[in-house]
C-alpha positions in Angstrom: 93.8 85.5 147.7 96.7 88.1 148.4 99.3 88.2 146.1 100.8 92.1 148.1 104.2 90.5 147.2 103.9 91.3 143.7 103.2 94.7 144.3 106.5 95.4 146.8 107.7 98.3 144.1 106.8 101.8 145.3 104.8 103.0 142.4 102.0 100.8 143.3 101.8 102.4 146.8 101.4 105.9 144.6 98.8 104.1 142.2 96.9 103.7 145.3 97.3 106.8 146.7 96.7 108.8 143.3 93.3 106.7 143.1 92.1 107.1 146.3 92.6 111.3 145.9 90.4 110.7 142.4 88.1 108.6 144.4 88.1 105.3 141.8 89.3 101.6 141.9 92.3 100.7 140.2 94.1 97.9 139.5 96.8 95.9 137.9 96.2 93.9 135.3 97.8 91.7 132.4 100.8 90.4 131.7 103.0 92.0 135.1 100.1 89.7 137.4 100.6 86.4 135.1 104.8 86.7 135.2 104.7 87.4 138.9 102.5 84.2 138.9 105.0 82.7 136.6 108.3 84.1 138.4 109.4 85.2 134.8 111.3 87.6 136.3 110.4 91.8 137.3 108.3 92.9 134.1 109.5 96.3 133.0 105.8 97.0 131.5 102.7 97.7 133.7 99.0 98.2 133.1 96.8 99.6 135.3 92.7 99.7 134.8 90.8 102.6 136.4 87.1 102.4 136.9 87.3 105.9 135.9 89.8 107.5 133.5 92.8 106.2 133.4 94.0 109.4 131.9 93.4 111.6 134.9 94.7 109.0 137.1 97.7 108.5 135.2 98.1 112.7 135.9 97.7 112.0 139.2 100.5 109.5 139.9 102.6 112.1 137.3 102.1 114.7 139.9 102.6 112.7 143.2 106.2 111.2 141.8 109.2 113.3 142.8 110.1 113.7 139.5 107.2 114.7 138.2 107.5 112.4 135.0 106.1 113.2 131.3 102.3 111.9 131.1 102.4 110.7 127.3 98.1 111.0 126.4 96.5 108.5 123.8 92.9 110.7 123.6 92.0 108.0 120.3 92.8 105.1 122.6 92.2 106.9 125.8 95.2 105.5 127.8 98.3 107.7 129.2 101.7 106.5 129.9 104.5 107.6 131.9 107.8 106.4 132.7 109.5 105.3 136.2 112.6 103.8 137.4 113.2 102.0 134.0 109.2 101.0 134.1 106.6 101.4 131.4 103.3 102.1 133.1 100.3 102.4 130.6 96.8 103.4 132.2 93.4 103.1 130.6 89.7 103.7 132.1 88.1 100.5 132.6 86.1 99.6 128.9 83.9 97.5 127.3 84.2 96.9 123.1 82.2 95.8 120.7 83.4 94.9 116.9 82.4 95.6 112.8 83.7 92.7 111.0 86.5 94.6 108.9 88.4 96.3 111.4 89.7 95.1 114.6 89.6 98.4 116.4 86.9 98.0 118.5 83.6 100.4 119.4 84.6 101.5 122.5 82.8 102.5 125.7 83.3 103.1 129.5 82.9 99.6 131.7 83.8 97.6 134.9 86.5 95.9 135.3 84.1 92.9 134.7 83.6 94.1 131.4 87.6 95.0 131.2 88.2 91.9 132.4 85.4 90.1 129.5 87.6 92.1 126.3 91.1 90.5 127.7 92.5 87.9 125.0 93.6 84.9 127.2 92.3 84.1 131.0 95.9 84.2 132.1 95.6 87.9 130.6 92.5 88.7 132.8 94.3 88.6 136.2 93.7 91.7 138.1 95.2 92.7 141.6 93.7 95.2 143.3 95.5 98.4 144.1 92.8 100.1 146.7 93.2 100.7 150.3 90.9 98.1 151.8 91.7 95.0 149.5 95.3 95.8 148.7 96.8 92.8 146.8 94.0 90.6 146.4 93.2 88.9 143.2 90.5 88.7 140.9 90.4 86.2 138.6 87.1 85.1 137.3 88.1 83.0 134.4 89.8 80.7 136.6 93.0 82.4 135.0 95.2 80.3 137.4 94.3 77.1 137.0 95.6 77.6 133.0 99.1 79.2 134.5 98.4 75.9 136.4 98.0 73.5 133.8 99.7 75.5 131.1 96.9 76.5 128.5 95.9 79.2 126.5 92.4 80.1 126.6 89.9 82.4 125.8 87.8 83.9 128.3 84.5 84.0 126.1 83.5 82.5 123.1 87.3 81.9 121.0 85.0 81.8 118.0 84.1 85.6 118.8 87.7 86.9 120.6 89.2 85.7 117.3 86.9 86.9 114.7 86.6 90.4 117.3 90.1 90.7 116.9 92.2 87.9 114.5 95.9 89.5 116.1 94.6 87.5 118.9 95.6 84.4 116.9 98.7 85.3 116.3 99.0 86.4 119.9 97.5 82.9 121.2 100.2 81.1 119.3 103.1 83.3 120.4 102.0 82.6 124.0 101.9 79.1 123.7 106.1 78.8 122.1 107.2 81.4 125.0 105.6 80.4 128.1 105.6 76.4 126.6 101.6 76.4 127.0 98.8 74.4 124.9 96.1 76.0 123.3 93.3 74.8 124.6 91.3 72.2 121.3 88.5 74.4 121.3 90.2 77.8 120.9 93.0 76.2 118.2 89.8 74.7 117.0 88.6 78.4 116.0 91.8 79.7 115.0 91.8 77.1 112.2 88.4 78.2 111.4 88.8 81.8 111.7 92.5 81.8 110.3 91.0 84.0 106.5 90.2 87.3 108.9 94.2 87.2 109.6 94.1 89.3 106.3 92.8 92.5 108.5 95.7 92.8 110.8 98.4 95.1 108.8 101.4 93.2 107.9 103.5 94.9 110.8 101.8 93.5 113.9 101.9 90.1 112.3 106.0 90.9 112.4 105.6 91.6 115.9 104.2 88.7 116.8 106.3 86.4 114.4 110.2 88.5 115.8 108.1 87.4 118.9 108.1 83.6 118.7 111.4 83.7 116.6 113.2 84.9 119.7 111.5 82.5 122.1 113.7 79.4 123.0 111.9 77.2 121.2 110.9 79.0 117.8 109.1 75.6 116.0 106.0 75.2 119.0 104.8 78.7 117.5 105.8 77.7 113.6 103.8 74.1 113.5 100.9 76.0 115.1 100.9 78.5 112.7 100.9 75.6 109.9 98.7 73.2 111.9 96.0 75.9 112.1 96.3 77.5 108.1 97.7 80.7 109.5 101.2 79.5 107.6 99.9 79.8 104.5 98.3 83.5 104.5 101.8 84.9 106.2 104.2 83.0 105.0 103.3 80.5 101.8 106.8 79.9 101.0 108.1 78.1 103.9 104.9 76.0 103.8 105.9 75.4 99.8 109.1 73.3 101.7 106.5 70.8 103.3 106.4 67.4 101.7 108.2 64.8 100.5 108.5 63.4 97.1 109.4 60.2 96.0 110.1 58.9 92.5 112.1 55.6 91.5 112.0 54.8 94.8 114.2 58.1 95.3 113.3 60.5 98.2 114.0 64.0 99.2 113.6 65.3 103.2 111.1 67.1 104.5 112.7 70.7 104.3 110.0 72.6 106.3 110.9 70.4 109.2 114.2 70.6 108.7 113.9 74.2 108.4 112.5 74.0 112.2 115.1 72.3 113.3 117.4 74.3 112.2 116.0 77.1 113.9 115.6 75.4 117.0 118.8 74.7 116.4 120.4 78.1 116.2 118.1 79.7 119.1 120.1 77.3 121.3 123.5 79.7 120.3 122.4 83.2 119.5 119.8 85.9 120.4 120.5 87.3 117.1 117.1 88.0 115.9 118.2 88.4 111.8 120.1 85.6 112.1 117.1 83.2 113.6 115.3 85.1 110.2 118.0 83.9 108.1 118.0 80.2 109.5 114.3 80.1 108.8 114.3 80.9 105.6 118.0 79.6 104.9 115.9 77.1 102.4 113.0 78.9 100.8 115.1 78.2 97.5 114.7 74.6 97.8 110.8 74.7 96.4 111.3 76.5 93.4 114.6 75.0 92.7 113.1 70.8 93.1 114.7 68.7 90.1 114.6 64.7 89.8 116.8 63.3 87.1 117.1 59.8 87.1 121.2 60.3 87.2 121.5 62.0 89.9 118.2 62.0 91.9 116.4 65.1 93.4 118.1 68.2 93.2 118.2 72.2 94.5 120.8 73.6 92.1 120.9 77.4 92.8 118.6 77.2 95.5 120.6 80.0 97.5 120.7 82.2 95.2 116.9 82.0 93.9 116.1 81.9 98.0 118.2 85.1 98.3 116.3 87.1 96.1 112.9 85.3 97.8 113.9 86.7 100.9 113.6 90.3 99.0 109.9 90.2 98.0 109.2 88.3 101.8 110.4 91.2 103.4 108.7 93.5 100.9 105.7 91.6 101.0 105.4 91.7 105.0 106.5 95.2 105.4 109.4 94.2 107.3 113.4 96.2 107.2 114.5 96.8 103.6 117.3 98.0 105.0 120.8 96.3 106.6 118.7 93.7 108.3 117.3 92.5 105.4 120.7 92.4 103.5 121.9 90.1 105.9 119.7 87.7 105.8 120.1 87.8 102.1 123.7 87.5 102.4 123.3 84.4 104.7 121.1 82.3 102.3 122.9 83.1 99.8 126.2 81.9 101.2 124.5 79.2 103.6 126.5 75.9 101.7 129.5 77.0 101.2 131.1 76.5 104.8 129.2 73.0 104.3 131.1 72.6 101.1 134.0 73.5 102.4 133.8 71.2 105.6 133.7 68.3 103.4 136.6 68.9 101.3 140.1 69.0 102.4 140.5 72.7 103.4 142.6 74.7 100.9 144.0 78.1 102.5 142.3 79.7 99.1 138.8 78.6 99.4 139.0 80.0 103.4 140.3 83.1 102.2 137.7 83.3 99.3 134.8 82.3 102.1 136.2 85.4 103.8 136.5 87.4 101.6 133.3 87.1 100.8 131.1 86.6 104.0 133.2 89.8 105.9 131.9 90.7 109.2 129.3 88.2 109.1 131.9 85.1 108.7 131.2 84.1 112.3 127.6 84.4 111.8 128.1 82.2 108.8 129.6 79.3 110.7 127.3 79.5 113.4 124.2 78.9 110.9 125.9 76.2 109.0 126.2 74.6 112.1 122.7 75.0 113.2 121.8 73.5 110.2 123.5 69.5 111.0 120.1 68.0 111.5 121.3 64.4 110.8 120.4 61.6 113.6 123.3 59.8 112.6 126.0 60.2 115.8 129.0 59.2 113.5 128.2 62.0 110.9 126.8 64.4 113.2 130.4 64.1 115.3 132.1 64.2 112.0 130.8 67.1 110.5 130.8 69.1 113.9 134.6 68.3 114.0 135.0 69.3 110.1 133.4 72.6 110.7 136.0 72.9 114.2 138.8 71.9 111.7 137.0 75.2 109.0 136.5 77.3 112.1 140.6 77.0 113.2 141.5 77.7 109.6 139.5 81.1 109.5 141.6 82.2 111.9 145.0 80.6 110.8 144.2 82.8 107.6 142.6 85.6 108.8 146.0 86.5 111.1 148.2 85.9 108.5 146.5 87.3 105.4 144.2 89.8 106.7 141.2 89.4 104.3 138.3 90.1 106.1 137.0 93.4 104.8 139.3 93.5 102.1 141.0 96.7 100.7 143.6 96.3 97.8 146.8 97.0 98.2 147.2 98.7 94.9 144.6 101.7 94.0 143.1 102.7 90.3 145.5 106.2 91.1 148.5 103.8 91.7 147.8 102.2 88.7 146.8 105.7 86.8 149.8 106.8 88.2 152.6 104.2 87.2 150.6 103.9 83.7 150.0 107.6 82.7 146.9 106.3 81.8 143.3 107.9 82.3 140.2 105.9 83.9 140.1 102.7 81.8 138.9 99.2 81.8 142.3 98.3 82.3 142.6 99.2 86.0 139.5 97.0 86.9 141.9 94.5 84.9 144.6 94.9 86.6 143.0 95.3 90.4 141.0 91.9 89.9 144.6 90.0 89.3 145.8 91.4 92.2 142.8 90.4 94.3 142.7 87.5 92.7 146.7 86.6 93.6 146.0 87.5 96.8 142.8 85.1 97.4 144.7 82.0 96.1 147.7 82.8 97.8 150.3 83.6 94.6 151.4 86.6 96.5 151.0 87.9 100.1 148.5 90.9 100.7 151.1 93.4 101.1 151.7 96.6 98.9 155.2 95.5 97.5 154.3 92.1 96.5 151.2 93.8 94.5 153.0 96.7 93.0 155.2 94.1 91.6 152.2 92.1 90.2 150.5 95.2 88.9 153.5 96.4 86.7 154.0 92.4 85.5 150.1 92.5 84.3 149.8 96.3 83.0 152.8 95.5 80.8 151.8 92.5 79.7 147.9 94.3 78.6 150.5 96.4 76.3 150.6 99.0 78.8 153.8 101.2 79.2 155.6 102.3 82.4 156.2 106.0 82.5 160.0 106.3 84.1 
């Protein structure tokens, strides 16, 4: 079968010419070929295999390109990479691999194209297009990858038990591809993942998180998390999430299964935002419910303080998974901590002061918080669903009105500590904090407008009440 139409970009002709000059066979392989056949849009990454030195081929390609791009060489892995027209091309020599038990880094030796295709993770990633002049665009498909693409199946070229045991990261990749492409993992392969789940321990946290991020960034992230749970991998990676699974019943009273609810929320939010960290917040918004779950005869099941507990758990989870402990983590913490606030607001009469407090506490993230809370509506009752969404519309409108009038977002006190010290001729003291807090509370409660004159008047009043003297 000929796929010359996949090779329209000039870079393929240049690679073909360079390979001919070096007298080596070259092939484009893997994701580029797969995505072309699936019509997933133009790829920005191309993998090229040379039956010979991939590094030498990369150097020759760079020579033939008019801009003579810089070649990055990774001697340890025997690979080289260059950029051309916003495309990243990686070159590697065809190789065969053997593994030892405590590492996913193989012992590598030179091999044939067949050896190289054998070492690929999945049949759909072993597809190769010939770049030689005589057979340009011919497809090499030794494992029926085209058939698997057609039937939407993730399958390993060789025995899946060996494939996953050798490189356990492939288990995460199988689940990630199943999620991104909406494919099924072949039964034998799925069983092999469950069997080898403990091997995930030899994979670095950073690589695991890269795959988790890709699962979370997909259109329907729940596909991946259900597979992680089904195979037993989730217990190794995120036991906090797994702890939400199950329904308990005491004296005829049940609570909902917070694991499946969480996955619904993640799928909901995936429809409305590409913000990865907001998706992480959706995934973790209820993790505090497992440790705070209690039952009492009076009120039934409660999860008091689960938002506070959950926000603390976010830090521990990020730290364990070696995720960034910076503003991204703080954003997720804030979303988890505040995740119930708009929900409570939407159930009551929406007062200006409550909205002012919400905007004050959420700051620039109030829109993200509202998006998260709307995604949290998973009721199957159409009347309730409509009612909750209408209530949130009211809250959103109120936020706009209050913000236009009171400018609470990123609140800066209209009166400074220096103003207070100068007015009462005092040095730094607890009274300054008390006066500033009084002014802030009065503005949030709507007792005074967020304006300097009104704040100065209240400052003087409160200062006198605290026994301070105004200097004339």
